[in-house]
C-alpha positions as CSV (number, residue, x, y, z in Angstrom):
1,M,-34.2,40.3,14.8
2,L,-36.9,38.0,13.5
3,T,-36.4,36.7,10.1
4,I,-39.4,35.6,7.8
5,G,-38.6,33.4,4.8
6,F,-40.9,33.2,1.8
7,I,-40.5,30.1,-0.5
8,G,-42.6,31.2,-3.4
9,A,-43.1,35.0,-4.4
10,G,-46.5,35.2,-5.9
11,N,-49.3,37.8,-5.5
12,M,-49.8,36.6,-1.9
13,A,-46.3,36.4,-0.8
14,Q,-45.5,40.0,-2.0
15,A,-48.8,41.2,-0.3
16,M,-47.5,39.9,3.2
17,I,-44.2,41.0,2.5
18,K,-45.5,44.7,1.9
19,G,-47.4,44.2,5.1
20,W,-44.7,43.4,7.3
21,S,-42.2,45.8,5.6
22,G,-42.7,48.6,8.1
23,N,-41.5,46.6,11.1
24,Q,-38.1,47.2,11.7
25,E,-37.7,44.4,13.9
26,I,-38.6,41.9,10.9
27,Q,-36.1,40.8,8.2
28,Q,-37.5,39.3,5.1
29,V,-35.9,37.0,2.6
30,V,-37.4,35.1,-0.3
31,Y,-36.8,32.5,-2.7
32,S,-38.4,31.7,-6.2
33,P,-36.5,30.2,-9.1
34,H,-38.2,32.5,-11.4
35,A,-39.3,35.4,-9.8
36,G,-37.3,35.7,-6.6
37,H,-34.4,38.1,-7.4
38,K,-36.9,40.4,-9.3
39,V,-39.3,40.6,-6.2
40,A,-36.5,40.9,-3.8
41,E,-35.2,43.7,-5.9
42,S,-38.7,45.6,-6.2
43,L,-39.7,45.1,-2.5
44,H,-36.1,45.8,-0.9
45,I,-35.3,42.7,0.7
46,E,-33.0,39.8,0.3
47,A,-33.3,37.0,-2.3
48,K,-32.1,33.5,-1.6
49,D,-30.6,30.8,-4.0
50,S,-32.7,28.1,-2.7
51,A,-35.6,27.1,-0.5
52,L,-33.0,25.4,1.7
53,E,-31.1,28.7,2.2
54,V,-34.4,30.1,3.2
55,W,-35.1,27.8,6.0
56,L,-31.6,27.8,7.4
57,T,-31.8,31.8,7.8
58,S,-35.3,32.1,9.0
59,D,-37.2,31.7,12.2
60,L,-40.5,31.4,10.3
61,V,-40.9,30.3,6.7
62,V,-44.0,31.0,4.8
63,L,-44.9,28.4,2.2
64,A,-46.2,30.4,-0.7
65,T,-45.6,28.0,-3.8
66,P,-48.4,26.4,-5.9
67,P,-49.9,23.4,-3.9
68,A,-48.5,20.9,-6.4
69,Q,-44.9,22.0,-5.6
70,L,-45.4,21.0,-2.0
71,E,-43.6,17.6,-2.2
72,A,-40.6,18.8,-4.0
73,V,-39.9,21.8,-1.9
74,A,-40.5,19.3,1.3
75,R,-37.7,17.1,0.0
76,E,-35.3,20.1,-0.7
77,L,-36.1,21.0,2.8
78,Q,-35.2,17.9,4.8
79,P,-31.7,18.4,5.5
80,G,-32.7,21.9,7.1
81,I,-35.4,20.4,9.3
82,L,-32.9,18.1,10.7
83,I,-30.3,20.7,11.3
84,K,-32.7,23.5,12.5
85,P,-36.0,21.8,13.7
86,S,-37.1,25.2,15.6
87,V,-38.2,26.9,12.3
88,I,-42.1,27.4,12.4
89,V,-44.1,26.8,9.1
90,A,-46.8,29.0,7.9
91,S,-48.4,27.7,4.8
92,V,-50.8,29.7,2.6
93,L,-50.9,26.7,0.4
94,G,-54.8,26.7,-0.8
95,G,-56.5,23.3,0.1
96,I,-53.6,21.7,1.6
97,S,-54.5,20.4,5.2
98,L,-52.5,20.3,8.3
99,N,-52.1,16.4,7.8
100,Q,-50.9,16.9,4.2
101,L,-48.3,19.3,5.3
102,H,-46.9,17.0,8.1
103,K,-46.9,14.0,5.5
104,A,-44.6,16.3,3.5
105,L,-42.6,17.8,6.1
106,G,-42.7,15.6,8.9
107,K,-44.8,15.2,12.1
108,T,-42.3,17.2,14.3
109,V,-42.3,20.4,12.3
110,V,-44.6,23.1,13.9
111,V,-47.0,23.9,11.3
112,A,-49.7,26.8,11.0
113,R,-52.2,26.6,8.3
114,T,-52.9,30.4,7.3
115,L,-55.5,31.9,5.1
116,P,-54.6,35.8,4.5
117,N,-56.3,37.9,1.9
118,V,-54.5,40.5,-0.4
119,N,-55.6,43.4,2.1
120,V,-52.6,42.4,4.2
121,A,-50.5,44.4,1.8
122,V,-51.9,47.7,3.6
123,N,-52.2,46.1,7.0
124,Y,-55.9,45.9,6.7
125,G,-56.3,42.3,5.9
126,Y,-57.8,39.1,7.2
127,T,-56.0,36.0,8.3
128,A,-57.5,32.7,9.4
129,L,-55.2,30.5,11.3
130,A,-55.3,26.6,12.1
131,F,-53.0,24.8,14.4
132,D,-52.4,21.1,15.5
133,A,-54.1,20.5,18.9
134,D,-51.0,20.0,20.4
135,V,-49.1,23.2,19.6
136,D,-47.8,25.1,22.3
137,A,-50.2,28.5,23.3
138,D,-47.0,30.6,23.3
139,I,-46.2,29.7,19.6
140,K,-49.9,30.0,18.7
141,G,-49.8,33.6,20.5
142,A,-46.6,34.5,18.6
143,V,-47.8,33.5,15.2
144,A,-51.0,35.2,15.8
145,A,-49.1,38.5,16.9
146,L,-47.4,38.3,13.9
147,F,-50.5,37.9,11.8
148,L,-52.3,40.8,13.8
149,E,-49.5,43.3,12.2
150,L,-51.3,42.5,8.8
151,G,-54.8,43.2,10.2
152,R,-57.4,40.9,12.0
153,T,-56.9,37.3,12.5
154,D,-59.0,34.3,14.1
155,E,-58.1,30.7,14.8
156,L,-60.4,28.5,13.0
157,I,-61.0,24.9,12.7
158,E,-59.9,23.6,9.4
159,E,-63.4,22.9,8.3
160,Q,-64.4,26.5,8.4
161,F,-61.5,27.4,6.0
162,G,-63.6,26.8,3.1
163,I,-66.3,29.5,3.9
164,A,-63.5,31.9,5.2
165,S,-61.7,31.7,1.9
166,A,-64.7,32.1,-0.1
167,I,-65.5,35.4,2.1
168,A,-62.1,36.7,3.0
169,G,-59.9,35.5,0.3
170,S,-62.2,36.0,-2.8
171,G,-64.4,38.6,-1.2
172,P,-61.9,41.6,-2.2
173,A,-62.5,40.7,-5.8
174,F,-66.5,40.9,-5.1
175,V,-66.1,44.2,-3.0
176,A,-64.0,45.5,-6.0
177,A,-66.9,44.5,-8.4
178,F,-69.5,46.2,-6.3
179,T,-67.1,49.4,-6.2
180,E,-66.9,49.2,-10.1
181,A,-70.6,48.9,-10.3
182,L,-70.9,52.1,-8.3
183,K,-68.5,53.8,-10.4
184,E,-70.1,52.9,-13.7
185,V,-73.6,54.1,-12.1
186,G,-71.9,57.4,-11.5
187,V,-70.5,57.5,-15.1
188,T,-73.7,56.7,-16.3
189,K,-75.7,59.6,-14.3
190,G,-73.0,62.1,-15.6
191,L,-70.0,61.9,-13.5
192,T,-66.5,61.9,-15.0
193,D,-64.9,58.5,-15.0
194,E,-62.3,60.0,-12.6
195,V,-64.7,61.6,-10.2
196,A,-67.2,58.5,-10.2
197,A,-64.2,56.2,-9.3
198,K,-62.9,58.3,-6.4
199,L,-66.6,58.8,-5.2
200,A,-67.0,54.8,-5.5
201,E,-63.5,53.9,-3.7
202,Q,-63.9,56.6,-1.0
203,T,-67.5,55.5,0.0
204,V,-66.5,51.6,0.1
205,A,-63.3,52.2,1.8
206,G,-64.6,54.9,4.2
207,T,-67.9,52.6,5.0
208,A,-65.5,49.8,5.9
209,R,-63.3,51.9,8.2
210,H,-66.4,53.8,10.0
211,M,-67.7,50.2,10.9
212,A,-64.4,48.5,12.1
213,Q,-63.4,51.8,14.1
214,T,-66.8,52.4,15.6
215,K,-67.6,48.6,16.1
216,K,-71.2,49.0,14.3
217,A,-72.9,46.0,12.8
218,P,-73.4,46.8,9.2
219,L,-77.2,47.4,9.5
220,D,-76.9,49.6,12.5
221,L,-74.7,51.8,10.3
222,A,-77.2,51.5,7.4
223,N,-80.2,52.4,9.6
224,E,-78.5,55.3,10.9
225,V,-78.0,56.7,7.1
226,M,-81.5,56.0,6.3
227,T,-84.4,58.1,7.3
228,P,-87.8,56.1,7.0
229,G,-89.5,57.2,3.9
230,G,-86.3,58.8,2.7
231,S,-84.3,58.6,-0.7
232,T,-81.6,56.2,1.0
233,A,-84.4,53.9,2.4
234,A,-86.1,53.8,-1.1
235,G,-82.7,52.7,-2.6
236,F,-82.1,50.2,0.1
237,D,-85.5,48.6,-0.6
238,V,-84.7,48.3,-4.2
239,L,-81.5,46.6,-3.1
240,T,-82.9,44.0,-0.7
241,K,-86.1,43.4,-2.9
242,G,-83.7,42.6,-5.7
243,G,-82.2,39.8,-4.1
244,L,-78.8,41.0,-2.8
245,N,-78.8,38.2,-0.1
246,Q,-79.4,35.4,-2.5
247,L,-76.9,36.8,-5.2
248,L,-74.1,36.6,-2.5
249,L,-75.1,33.3,-1.3
250,D,-74.9,32.0,-4.7
251,T,-71.5,33.9,-5.4
252,I,-70.0,32.3,-2.2
253,T,-71.4,28.9,-2.9
254,A,-70.0,29.0,-6.4
255,T,-66.7,30.0,-4.9
256,M,-66.6,27.1,-2.4
257,V,-67.6,24.7,-4.9
258,K,-64.8,25.7,-7.1
259,N,-62.3,25.8,-4.2
260,A,-63.3,22.3,-3.4
261,E,-62.2,20.7,-6.7
262,F,-58.7,21.7,-5.9
263,E,-58.7,20.0,-2.5
């Protein structure tokens, strides 16, 4: 039985807990001074009374607190690090580098910097991983295998985390906004709110699943749907000439600029 402990119980921690909840070989525990017991009860896992207790009972600890709390949490964990140095840390702290994590936790702690998105809750997420250069390949593989249960994962260099965060981390909000826009068009053109919502959601979800399962590139699928000179091609032409690519570039750039302010 592998024990994963969460220090922090916010939205991302809860999404990861939900994603791993179906694995009977994983036991999960959580500590948060304010929400820990409530989250543990709602997600049917065990609450601990301190970060140190989480460390001492876990094989892998997910740091999911606000970044500003890292120093305080690290101080509390120091006795546990001495007693049980084998624990692996997976940090989801935004903007906190591997060097900063080691400065707080110590140079000997094995740390993975992780960037999951909320879709890990339904095992269809994306997680970027970054490791120190000297981390053993077996440890990398074990950590990656855990996150593969939550969806897709790739090992990236830290310099790529900014763009990965803007696309994968913030992307669900942008896709949700596009889905809402499709729904609103449906309502405007005469559908009920309920039917329009289901139509938009199923179209977006089904298209994503189609591309993933058939391994088709987005434009290949688009070209399969379109008949030259047909109705889909007419709409697609409006979409592309309307500056969709530039709009997304501006959206992702604005996200990256704001993220950089917190680093």
